[in-house]
VEXKE-14091 format. One line per field, with one value per residue (C-alpha): residue number from 0; chain; y negated, x negated, z negated. Coordinates in steps of 0.5 Angstrom, whole numbers, plus 500, padded with zeros to 3 digits. Example, Ala and Ser with C-alpha at 12.3 -4.5 7.8 and 13.67 -1.06 7.14 Angstrom:
seq c(0:1) $
mol c(A:A) $
y c(509:502) $
x c(475:473) $
z c(484:486) $
//
This chain:
seq c(0:1:2:3:4:5:6:7:8:9:10:11:12:13:14:15:16:17:18:19:20:21:22:23:24:25:26:27:28:29:30:31:32:33:34:35:36:37:38:39:40:41:42:43:44:45:46:47:48:49:50:51:52:53:54:55:56:57:58:59:60:61:62:63:64:65:66:67:68:69:70:71:72:73:74:75:76:77:78:79:80:81:82:83:84:85:86:87:88:89:90:91:92:93:94:95:96:97:98:99:100:101:102:103:104:105:106:107:108:109:110:111:112:113:114:115:116:117:118:119:120:121:122:123:124:125:126:127:128:129:130:131:132:133:134:135:136:137:138:139:140:141:142:143:144:145:146:147:148:149:150:151:152:153:154:155:156:157:158:159:160:161:162:163:164:165:166:167:168:169:170:171:172:173:174:175:176:177:178:179:180:181:182:183:184:185:186:187:188:189:190:191:192:193:194:195:196:197:198:199:200:201:202:203:204:205:206:207:208:209:210:211:212:213:214:215:216:217:218:219:220:221:222:223:224:225:226:227:228:229:230:231:232:233:234:235:236:237:238:239:240:241:242:243:244:245:246:247:248:249:250:251:252:253:254:255:256:257:258:259:260:261:262:263:264:265:266:267:268:269:270:271:272:273:274:275:276:277:278:279:280:281:282:283:284:285:286:287:288:289:290:291:292:293:294:295:296:297:298:299:300:301:302:303:304:305:306:307:308:309:310:311:312:313:314:315:316:317:318:319:320:321:322:323:324:325:326:327:328:329:330:331:332:333:334:335:336:337:338:339:340:341:342:343:344:345:346:347:348:349:350:351:352:353:354:355:356:357:358:359:360:361:362:363:364:365:366:367:368:369:370:371:372:373:374:375:376:377:378:379:380:381:382:383:384:385:386:387:388:389:390:391:392:393:394:395:396:397) $
mol c(A:A:A:A:A:A:A:A:A:A:A:A:A:A:A:A:A:A:A:A:A:A:A:A:A:A:A:A:A:A:A:A:A:A:A:A:A:A:A:A:A:A:A:A:A:A:A:A:A:A:A:A:A:A:A:A:A:A:A:A:A:A:A:A:A:A:A:A:A:A:A:A:A:A:A:A:A:A:A:A:A:A:A:A:A:A:A:A:A:A:A:A:A:A:A:A:A:A:A:A:A:A:A:A:A:A:A:A:A:A:A:A:A:A:A:A:A:A:A:A:A:A:A:A:A:A:A:A:A:A:A:A:A:A:A:A:A:A:A:A:A:A:A:A:A:A:A:A:A:A:A:A:A:A:A:A:A:A:A:A:A:A:A:A:A:A:A:A:A:A:A:A:A:A:A:A:A:A:A:A:A:A:A:A:A:A:A:A:A:A:A:A:A:A:A:A:A:A:A:A:A:A:A:A:A:A:A:A:A:A:A:A:A:A:A:A:A:A:A:A:A:A:A:A:A:A:A:A:A:A:A:A:A:A:A:A:A:A:A:A:A:A:A:A:A:A:A:A:A:A:A:A:A:A:A:A:A:A:A:A:A:A:A:A:A:A:A:A:A:A:A:A:A:A:A:A:A:A:A:A:A:A:A:A:A:A:A:A:A:A:A:A:A:A:A:A:A:A:A:A:A:A:A:A:A:A:A:A:A:A:A:A:A:A:A:A:A:A:A:A:A:A:A:A:A:A:A:A:A:A:A:A:A:A:A:A:A:A:A:A:A:A:A:A:A:A:A:A:A:A:A:A:A:A:A:A:A:A:A:A:A:A:A:A:A:A:A:A:A:A:A:A:A:A:A:A:A:A:A:A:A:A:A:A:A:A:A:A:A:A:A:A:A:A:A:A:A:A) $
y c(983:983:978:980:974:976:975:968:966:968:964:958:958:959:953:948:950:948:942:940:942:938:932:931:933:929:922:923:920:913:914:915:909:904:906:909:914:914:913:918:923:923:925:931:933:933:936:942:943:941:935:940:946:949:946:950:949:947:940:940:944:950:954:957:959:957:960:957:951:953:955:948:944:949:948:940:939:943:937:932:931:925:929:934:929:926:933:934:927:927:935:937:931:928:932:938:934:932:939:941:935:931:931:933:926:924:930:928:921:922:929:931:925:927:934:932:927:921:918:919:920:918:919:913:915:913:906:901:903:910:916:922:919:918:916:910:907:900:900:900:900:897:899:893:895:899:898:899:893:896:892:894:897:903:904:909:911:915:913:906:902:908:911:909:912:913:917:912:913:908:908:907:908:906:908:916:916:921:923:916:916:917:918:913:913:907:904:900:895:893:886:885:891:890:894:893:898:899:897:900:907:912:917:919:913:915:915:910:909:903:899:898:892:892:885:885:891:893:900:903:907:913:913:915:922:927:925:919:921:927:923:926:933:932:929:935:940:935:936:944:943:937:941:947:943:940:947:950:944:945:952:948:944:949:953:946:946:953:952:946:949:955:952:947:953:956:950:947:950:949:952:956:959:958:955:960:965:961:964:958:956:963:962:956:959:965:960:957:963:966:959:960:967:966:959:963:968:963:959:965:968:962:962:969:967:960:965:969:963:965:959:958:951:955:959:952:948:954:954:946:946:951:950:943:944:949:944:939:944:946:939:938:944:942:936:939:944:938:934:927:928:930:923:920:920:924:930:931:933:927:925:932:930:923:927:932:928:925:931:933:927:926:930:932:931:937:935:935:942:945:943:946:952:953:951:957:961:959:959:951:951:955:959:962:961:955:958:951:948:954:955:960:956:956:960:960:959:958) $
x c(318:311:306:300:297:295:288:290:293:287:283:287:286:278:278:282:279:272:275:277:270:267:271:275:272:265:269:276:274:272:278:283:279:280:287:286:283:279:283:279:282:288:284:281:287:290:284:285:292:295:299:304:302:309:312:312:307:312:312:305:304:300:306:305:310:312:307:302:305:305:297:295:299:296:289:290:293:287:283:288:295:295:293:298:303:301:302:309:312:309:311:316:320:320:317:321:327:326:325:332:336:333:335:330:329:328:323:319:318:317:316:311:306:307:305:299:297:297:303:305:312:315:322:326:331:330:332:331:338:339:334:338:344:343:351:349:345:346:343:348:348:353:354:354:355:349:345:346:344:340:340:337:331:327:322:317:316:310:306:310:304:301:307:309:316:321:327:331:338:344:351:355:362:361:369:367:361:356:360:359:351:348:340:336:329:326:319:314:314:322:323:326:322:316:313:309:305:306:300:299:301:300:298:296:293:289:296:300:306:311:317:321:325:330:332:337:333:336:336:338:344:340:335:341:339:345:352:355:356:351:346:347:347:340:337:339:336:330:329:329:323:320:321:318:311:311:312:306:302:303:300:294:294:294:288:284:286:283:277:275:277:273:267:267:269:262:258:261:259:262:261:255:259:262:269:272:271:275:282:286:282:284:291:291:287:292:298:295:294:301:304:299:301:309:309:305:311:316:313:311:318:321:317:319:326:325:321:327:332:336:339:334:336:337:330:327:330:327:320:320:322:318:311:311:313:307:302:304:303:296:294:295:292:286:285:286:280:276:277:275:271:278:280:275:274:267:271:277:282:285:286:290:294:296:297:302:307:310:312:316:320:320:324:329:327:327:333:337:334:336:343:343:340:345:351:349:349:356:359:360:355:356:350:352:349:350:348:348:342:338:335:329:324:318:313:315:311:316) $
z c(391:394:390:394:398:405:408:411:404:400:405:405:397:398:403:399:393:396:399:392:389:394:396:389:383:384:385:381:374:378:382:376:373:379:381:388:392:398:404:408:404:408:415:411:409:416:418:414:416:409:412:416:412:413:419:425:430:435:431:430:424:421:421:414:409:403:398:403:401:393:394:397:391:386:388:389:382:379:382:380:380:385:391:390:389:396:399:395:398:405:406:401:400:407:413:411:410:417:420:416:418:423:430:436:437:430:430:436:433:426:424:429:428:420:421:425:419:424:420:412:410:403:400:397:392:385:383:377:374:378:376:374:375:383:384:380:386:388:395:401:408:413:420:424:432:433:427:419:415:409:402:396:392:390:384:382:389:391:397:397:400:404:408:415:414:409:408:404:401:400:400:406:402:395:394:395:390:391:397:400:400:407:409:413:416:415:418:414:420:420:418:411:408:403:398:391:387:380:375:368:369:363:368:376:376:382:386:389:386:386:389:396:397:403:405:410:414:420:422:429:428:431:425:420:418:418:418:414:407:407:403:397:400:404:397:393:399:399:391:392:396:392:385:388:390:383:379:384:382:374:375:378:372:367:370:370:363:362:366:362:355:356:358:352:347:350:349:342:335:329:322:325:331:338:337:342:336:331:331:332:338:341:340:344:349:349:350:356:359:358:361:367:368:367:371:377:377:377:383:387:386:389:395:397:396:400:405:406:407:400:396:390:387:380:380:383:377:372:375:375:368:365:369:367:360:360:363:358:353:356:357:349:347:351:348:341:343:345:339:339:345:348:347:351:359:358:359:364:359:357:364:365:359:362:368:365:363:369:372:366:368:375:380:374:367:363:360:366:368:361:362:369:367:361:366:371:365:362:369:370:376:382:384:391:398:402:409:412:407:408:415:416:419:414:417:424:430:435) $
//
């Protein structure tokens, strides 16, 4: 397995890092405080090719591979989790799902403008009573002639007030439980659709998160994604991509914690010496570095597996679980290193700690991933290729 980055990937990292340093870092404290970033950022992300980074050029994308997506997410979260989240949802959860499961007509209508950054995509799975337990969802859609009538509610949806298109999951046959869930492409302008932002979040305050409401929304039959009853399968395939981007972003957050902590260690003195010379501070720095290196290896291993079309649910779960836990611990250590200043907005580490908590919860809590890993080891969960879920399209330039 080759972990050497290509010249193209190294250039991508440098480009995104320069973008973060120039367009995010100077303003993120204000955006975090006011609860939203400058909408002009979307155009800049599109100009960099990040909104279609691993979508084939034939569909308006940049045609890069999964590890390029990981690099972009890593560098964006080094700036702030809100920007990695935006790319995770738009690219990882929505656009890549359209690419894998959509008809040619759906790809031309929805995927192409999303890959070009002309439209924004989002993903609606979680409900007030259905998070980890997806089968408990209450949203339902009934076929009436040539349309589906959708009713229900989704919550904790990133880009809820920003996105133009949503992949939404609902029961079409509740008697079949998870095999009765279907996926639909919903447009913001459809009658009966509305959204509402959630205020007072602990972290990722610069990002837009909220609820979606469906009140007799009539969805054309051609907006069914995949076949009826394939929604759960589609959601799980999407989460394999989403979790990968979350894990990659966590690597960037650990790096941000290291950068801030090293700078402060060289700046602050106690008991007549730089605090970096204290043994227990060194222990925290070393722990951050270990988490950073291990997380990176897990993430880029998954990227190579995805590039090769190999089933990677098990490996993606492990990478997401461990990288997010390492990031949360690194942010906690960074605050500790900064002492009382770490508890204020004077330094960025308090924001890092707040931001680090959500990824431990969403796209599979640490408890869900713990159970998944144990089940694989014990043989309770199958670990076998599912060829129909693994089209080798990432990175192609067809």
